[in-house]
NUKOLDO-501395 format. One record per residue (C-alpha): x, y, z; residue in one letter. Coordinates in steps of 0.25 Angstrom, whole numbers, plus 5000, padded with zeros to 4 digits. Example, Ala and Ser with C-alpha at 12.3 -4.5 7.8 and 13.67 -1.06 7.14 Angstrom:
NUKOLDO-501395
<pt x="5049" y="4982" z="5031" rest="A"/>
<pt x="5055" y="4996" z="5029" rest="S"/>
***
This chain:
NUKOLDO-501395
<pt x="4673" y="4996" z="5383" rest="M"/>
<pt x="4662" y="4994" z="5393" rest="A"/>
<pt x="4658" y="5007" z="5400" rest="T"/>
<pt x="4647" y="5007" z="5410" rest="P"/>
<pt x="4635" y="5016" z="5408" rest="F"/>
<pt x="4634" y="5023" z="5421" rest="I"/>
<pt x="4620" y="5024" z="5427" rest="A"/>
<pt x="4621" y="5029" z="5441" rest="S"/>
<pt x="4616" y="5044" z="5441" rest="D"/>
<pt x="4602" y="5047" z="5435" rest="P"/>
<pt x="4604" y="5062" z="5436" rest="A"/>
<pt x="4617" y="5060" z="5428" rest="G"/>
<pt x="4609" y="5051" z="5418" rest="Y"/>
<pt x="4599" y="5062" z="5416" rest="E"/>
<pt x="4610" y="5071" z="5411" rest="I"/>
<pt x="4617" y="5060" z="5403" rest="F"/>
<pt x="4606" y="5054" z="5395" rest="M"/>
<pt x="4592" y="5055" z="5401" rest="A"/>
<pt x="4589" y="5069" z="5396" rest="R"/>
<pt x="4590" y="5063" z="5382" rest="W"/>
<pt x="4582" y="5051" z="5385" rest="T"/>
<pt x="4571" y="5060" z="5389" rest="E"/>
<pt x="4571" y="5065" z="5374" rest="R"/>
<pt x="4572" y="5051" z="5369" rest="L"/>
<pt x="4560" y="5046" z="5378" rest="A"/>
<pt x="4549" y="5052" z="5369" rest="G"/>
<pt x="4553" y="5047" z="5356" rest="P"/>
<pt x="4558" y="5034" z="5361" rest="F"/>
<pt x="4545" y="5031" z="5368" rest="L"/>
<pt x="4537" y="5035" z="5356" rest="E"/>
<pt x="4545" y="5025" z="5347" rest="F"/>
<pt x="4543" y="5014" z="5357" rest="T"/>
<pt x="4528" y="5016" z="5356" rest="G"/>
<pt x="4526" y="5015" z="5371" rest="I"/>
<pt x="4512" y="5020" z="5376" rest="G"/>
<pt x="4501" y="5019" z="5386" rest="P"/>
<pt x="4499" y="5007" z="5394" rest="G"/>
<pt x="4512" y="5000" z="5391" rest="Q"/>
<pt x="4522" y="4994" z="5401" rest="R"/>
<pt x="4536" y="4998" z="5397" rest="V"/>
<pt x="4550" y="4994" z="5402" rest="L"/>
<pt x="4561" y="5004" z="5401" rest="D"/>
<pt x="4574" y="4997" z="5402" rest="V"/>
<pt x="4586" y="5005" z="5406" rest="G"/>
<pt x="4577" y="5016" z="5410" rest="C"/>
<pt x="4588" y="5025" z="5416" rest="G"/>
<pt x="4582" y="5037" z="5423" rest="T"/>
<pt x="4568" y="5034" z="5418" rest="G"/>
<pt x="4567" y="5043" z="5406" rest="V"/>
<pt x="4560" y="5033" z="5396" rest="I"/>
<pt x="4552" y="5026" z="5408" rest="T"/>
<pt x="4546" y="5039" z="5412" rest="A"/>
<pt x="4544" y="5044" z="5398" rest="A"/>
<pt x="4536" y="5032" z="5394" rest="A"/>
<pt x="4525" y="5037" z="5404" rest="D"/>
<pt x="4515" y="5038" z="5392" rest="R"/>
<pt x="4505" y="5028" z="5398" rest="G"/>
<pt x="4515" y="5017" z="5399" rest="A"/>
<pt x="4520" y="5010" z="5412" rest="T"/>
<pt x="4535" y="5010" z="5412" rest="T"/>
<pt x="4546" y="5003" z="5420" rest="I"/>
<pt x="4560" y="5008" z="5419" rest="G"/>
<pt x="4571" y="4998" z="5421" rest="L"/>
<pt x="4586" y="5002" z="5424" rest="D"/>
<pt x="4598" y="4996" z="5432" rest="P"/>
<pt x="4602" y="5010" z="5438" rest="S"/>
<pt x="4595" y="5012" z="5451" rest="A"/>
<pt x="4599" y="5027" z="5451" rest="P"/>
<pt x="4592" y="5029" z="5438" rest="Y"/>
<pt x="4580" y="5022" z="5442" rest="L"/>
<pt x="4579" y="5030" z="5455" rest="D"/>
<pt x="4580" y="5043" z="5447" rest="F"/>
<pt x="4569" y="5038" z="5437" rest="A"/>
<pt x="4560" y="5035" z="5449" rest="R"/>
<pt x="4562" y="5049" z="5454" rest="R"/>
<pt x="4562" y="5058" z="5442" rest="Q"/>
<pt x="4554" y="5050" z="5432" rest="R"/>
<pt x="4543" y="5044" z="5440" rest="A"/>
<pt x="4530" y="5040" z="5432" rest="R"/>
<pt x="4518" y="5034" z="5438" rest="H"/>
<pt x="4519" y="5023" z="5427" rest="N"/>
<pt x="4534" y="5021" z="5427" rest="A"/>
<pt x="4543" y="5013" z="5436" rest="S"/>
<pt x="4558" y="5010" z="5437" rest="Y"/>
<pt x="4565" y="4997" z="5440" rest="E"/>
<pt x="4579" y="4993" z="5443" rest="L"/>
<pt x="4583" y="4982" z="5434" rest="G"/>
<pt x="4592" y="4976" z="5423" rest="D"/>
<pt x="4587" y="4976" z="5408" rest="G"/>
<pt x="4594" y="4963" z="5407" rest="N"/>
<pt x="4584" y="4956" z="5416" rest="H"/>
<pt x="4571" y="4964" z="5417" rest="I"/>
<pt x="4563" y="4960" z="5428" rest="A"/>
<pt x="4550" y="4960" z="5421" rest="H"/>
<pt x="4542" y="4948" z="5415" rest="P"/>
<pt x="4541" y="4945" z="5400" rest="D"/>
<pt x="4532" y="4954" z="5392" rest="G"/>
<pt x="4530" y="4964" z="5404" rest="A"/>
<pt x="4531" y="4977" z="5396" rest="F"/>
<pt x="4525" y="4982" z="5383" rest="D"/>
<pt x="4538" y="4989" z="5380" rest="A"/>
<pt x="4552" y="4989" z="5385" rest="A"/>
<pt x="4561" y="5001" z="5381" rest="V"/>
<pt x="4576" y="5005" z="5384" rest="S"/>
<pt x="4582" y="5018" z="5380" rest="T"/>
<pt x="4597" y="5022" z="5380" rest="L"/>
<pt x="4601" y="5010" z="5388" rest="A"/>
<pt x="4603" y="4997" z="5380" rest="L"/>
<pt x="4615" y="5003" z="5373" rest="D"/>
<pt x="4623" y="5005" z="5387" rest="V"/>
<pt x="4620" y="4990" z="5390" rest="I"/>
<pt x="4631" y="4981" z="5385" rest="P"/>
<pt x="4621" y="4970" z="5380" rest="D"/>
<pt x="4607" y="4975" z="5378" rest="A"/>
<pt x="4602" y="4963" z="5372" rest="A"/>
<pt x="4597" y="4956" z="5385" rest="P"/>
<pt x="4590" y="4969" z="5389" rest="V"/>
<pt x="4583" y="4970" z="5376" rest="V"/>
<pt x="4579" y="4955" z="5377" rest="T"/>
<pt x="4573" y="4958" z="5391" rest="E"/>
<pt x="4566" y="4971" z="5386" rest="M"/>
<pt x="4560" y="4961" z="5375" rest="R"/>
<pt x="4556" y="4951" z="5386" rest="R"/>
<pt x="4548" y="4960" z="5395" rest="V"/>
<pt x="4541" y="4966" z="5383" rest="T"/>
<pt x="4528" y="4960" z="5379" rest="R"/>
<pt x="4526" y="4954" z="5365" rest="P"/>
<pt x="4522" y="4966" z="5356" rest="G"/>
<pt x="4529" y="4976" z="5366" rest="G"/>
<pt x="4540" y="4985" z="5362" rest="T"/>
<pt x="4555" y="4985" z="5366" rest="V"/>
<pt x="4562" y="4998" z="5363" rest="A"/>
<pt x="4575" y="5005" z="5366" rest="S"/>
<pt x="4583" y="5017" z="5362" rest="A"/>
<pt x="4599" y="5019" z="5362" rest="V"/>
<pt x="4608" y="5029" z="5357" rest="H"/>
<pt x="4613" y="5028" z="5342" rest="E"/>
<pt x="4628" y="5030" z="5347" rest="C"/>
<pt x="4637" y="5033" z="5335" rest="R"/>
<pt x="4633" y="5046" z="5328" rest="G"/>
<pt x="4620" y="5048" z="5335" rest="A"/>
<pt x="4624" y="5050" z="5350" rest="L"/>
<pt x="4633" y="5062" z="5348" rest="A"/>
<pt x="4634" y="5068" z="5362" rest="P"/>
<pt x="4639" y="5055" z="5368" rest="I"/>
<pt x="4648" y="5051" z="5357" rest="F"/>
<pt x="4654" y="5064" z="5355" rest="M"/>
<pt x="4660" y="5061" z="5369" rest="F"/>
<pt x="4664" y="5047" z="5366" rest="W"/>
<pt x="4670" y="5050" z="5352" rest="D"/>
<pt x="4679" y="5060" z="5358" rest="I"/>
<pt x="4683" y="5052" z="5370" rest="A"/>
<pt x="4686" y="5041" z="5361" rest="S"/>
<pt x="4697" y="5049" z="5354" rest="T"/>
<pt x="4703" y="5052" z="5368" rest="L"/>
<pt x="4702" y="5038" z="5375" rest="D"/>
<pt x="4701" y="5024" z="5370" rest="R"/>
<pt x="4692" y="5020" z="5381" rest="R"/>
<pt x="4682" y="5030" z="5376" rest="A"/>
<pt x="4683" y="5024" z="5362" rest="Q"/>
<pt x="4680" y="5010" z="5368" rest="D"/>
<pt x="4668" y="5015" z="5376" rest="I"/>
<pt x="4663" y="5023" z="5363" rest="R"/>
<pt x="4665" y="5011" z="5355" rest="D"/>
<pt x="4658" y="5002" z="5365" rest="G"/>
<pt x="4646" y="5011" z="5365" rest="I"/>
<pt x="4645" y="5011" z="5350" rest="L"/>
<pt x="4647" y="4996" z="5348" rest="S"/>
<pt x="4634" y="4994" z="5356" rest="H"/>
<pt x="4625" y="4987" z="5346" rest="P"/>
<pt x="4613" y="4996" z="5350" rest="L"/>
<pt x="4618" y="5010" z="5348" rest="V"/>
<pt x="4618" y="5009" z="5332" rest="W"/>
<pt x="4606" y="5009" z="5323" rest="P"/>
<pt x="4598" y="4996" z="5323" rest="Q"/>
<pt x="4606" y="4991" z="5335" rest="G"/>
<pt x="4594" y="4990" z="5344" rest="Q"/>
<pt x="4586" y="4985" z="5332" rest="T"/>
<pt x="4595" y="4973" z="5331" rest="R"/>
<pt x="4594" y="4970" z="5346" rest="M"/>
<pt x="4579" y="4971" z="5345" rest="W"/>
<pt x="4579" y="4961" z="5334" rest="H"/>
<pt x="4588" y="4952" z="5342" rest="A"/>
<pt x="4578" y="4951" z="5353" rest="V"/>
<pt x="4567" y="4948" z="5344" rest="G"/>
<pt x="4559" y="4961" z="5344" rest="L"/>
<pt x="4551" y="4964" z="5332" rest="T"/>
<pt x="4546" y="4977" z="5324" rest="Q"/>
<pt x="4559" y="4984" z="5328" rest="I"/>
<pt x="4560" y="4999" z="5325" rest="V"/>
<pt x="4573" y="5007" z="5328" rest="E"/>
<pt x="4573" y="5022" z="5326" rest="V"/>
<pt x="4582" y="5034" z="5329" rest="P"/>
<pt x="4577" y="5044" z="5339" rest="L"/>
<pt x="4585" y="5057" z="5340" rest="I"/>
<pt x="4586" y="5064" z="5353" rest="V"/>
<pt x="4593" y="5077" z="5355" rest="P"/>
<pt x="4604" y="5078" z="5365" rest="F"/>
<pt x="4605" y="5093" z="5369" rest="D"/>
<pt x="4616" y="5099" z="5377" rest="Y"/>
<pt x="4616" y="5113" z="5383" rest="A"/>
<pt x="4631" y="5114" z="5383" rest="S"/>
<pt x="4644" y="5105" z="5383" rest="F"/>
<pt x="4642" y="5105" z="5398" rest="A"/>
<pt x="4628" y="5099" z="5397" rest="D"/>
<pt x="4634" y="5089" z="5387" rest="Y"/>
<pt x="4646" y="5085" z="5395" rest="W"/>
<pt x="4637" y="5084" z="5407" rest="S"/>
<pt x="4630" y="5071" z="5401" rest="T"/>
<pt x="4644" y="5064" z="5402" rest="F"/>
<pt x="4647" y="5069" z="5416" rest="E"/>
<pt x="4633" y="5064" z="5421" rest="S"/>
<pt x="4639" y="5052" z="5427" rest="G"/>
<pt x="4631" y="5042" z="5418" rest="Q"/>
<pt x="4634" y="5035" z="5406" rest="G"/>
<pt x="4646" y="5029" z="5399" rest="R"/>
<pt x="4653" y="5043" z="5396" rest="V"/>
<pt x="4653" y="5046" z="5411" rest="W"/>
<pt x="4659" y="5033" z="5414" rest="A"/>
<pt x="4670" y="5036" z="5404" rest="Y"/>
<pt x="4672" y="5050" z="5408" rest="L"/>
<pt x="4675" y="5046" z="5423" rest="T"/>
<pt x="4686" y="5037" z="5418" rest="S"/>
<pt x="4694" y="5048" z="5412" rest="L"/>
<pt x="4705" y="5055" z="5419" rest="E"/>
<pt x="4702" y="5070" z="5420" rest="E"/>
<pt x="4712" y="5075" z="5409" rest="P"/>
<pt x="4706" y="5065" z="5399" rest="H"/>
<pt x="4692" y="5069" z="5403" rest="R"/>
<pt x="4695" y="5084" z="5401" rest="R"/>
<pt x="4700" y="5081" z="5387" rest="E"/>
<pt x="4688" y="5073" z="5383" rest="L"/>
<pt x="4679" y="5084" z="5388" rest="T"/>
<pt x="4687" y="5094" z="5380" rest="H"/>
<pt x="4685" y="5087" z="5367" rest="H"/>
<pt x="4670" y="5083" z="5370" rest="V"/>
<pt x="4668" y="5098" z="5373" rest="H"/>
<pt x="4674" y="5102" z="5360" rest="A"/>
<pt x="4665" y="5092" z="5352" rest="A"/>
<pt x="4653" y="5097" z="5359" rest="Y"/>
<pt x="4656" y="5111" z="5355" rest="L"/>
<pt x="4659" y="5108" z="5341" rest="G"/>
<pt x="4665" y="5121" z="5338" rest="G"/>
<pt x="4653" y="5129" z="5344" rest="M"/>
<pt x="4651" y="5136" z="5358" rest="P"/>
<pt x="4646" y="5127" z="5369" rest="D"/>
<pt x="4631" y="5126" z="5370" rest="G"/>
<pt x="4619" y="5117" z="5366" rest="P"/>
<pt x="4621" y="5105" z="5358" rest="R"/>
<pt x="4611" y="5095" z="5353" rest="S"/>
<pt x="4615" y="5081" z="5348" rest="F"/>
<pt x="4604" y="5073" z="5341" rest="S"/>
<pt x="4606" y="5059" z="5347" rest="V"/>
<pt x="4600" y="5047" z="5340" rest="I"/>
<pt x="4594" y="5036" z="5349" rest="I"/>
<pt x="4589" y="5024" z="5342" rest="R"/>
<pt x="4576" y="5017" z="5347" rest="A"/>
<pt x="4571" y="5003" z="5344" rest="V"/>
<pt x="4558" y="4996" z="5347" rest="R"/>
<pt x="4554" y="4982" z="5344" rest="G"/>
<pt x="4542" y="4973" z="5347" rest="I"/>
<pt x="4542" y="4961" z="5356" rest="V"/>
<pt x="4535" y="4950" z="5347" rest="P"/>
***
């Protein structure tokens, strides 16, 4: 079941996912090997976390189709050597070999067909340059999100279809990105798991990520009638508590990163 990933409210996205992307940025950029003097394209940059974090002597361009996200990035994550462009990853408006590296984080897995985007990332990266991405390993390694979807799936067949659609995406499993990197002709491919803690102060903090107005969970929640929404909230609340008092919880989330070299 195709469910849109809503990307309209940057403040909501900061609550929903960007706070965790900030924890991912350092380990991911270390893995990519991006350094001073390089020219880097960040595809699906969202609110600019990775684009800004690459401010380690590199010149970065963040590309995204969401104008509100880019406006937020320009205000909140301005850097002297970073800029933001409105654009479509399927048709990147830069010439062949224009960048030393093209990267993407937590974006390719919400695209129905990521292959054309990865092909474009390879095209605009010079020979010897790096193409890298990172996506969630969903089954068994994205507990805070799939705790919601697994419970919702027992209550509503539509939620099961959405969950199964997410899980059937070829990139969200180990070696999924690696296979795509091979398919577009990249070499020296390495894929690793990066562990990022998702910490919540309380159930209210946890649930706020789903009421942020962003992502697929919000799109689903707004489709429910109020009694069904209350029932779902009740069950997810019980799962969050796990028989303990309300309070802080930490989930170790695996985000799989891959890099390859343009021959």
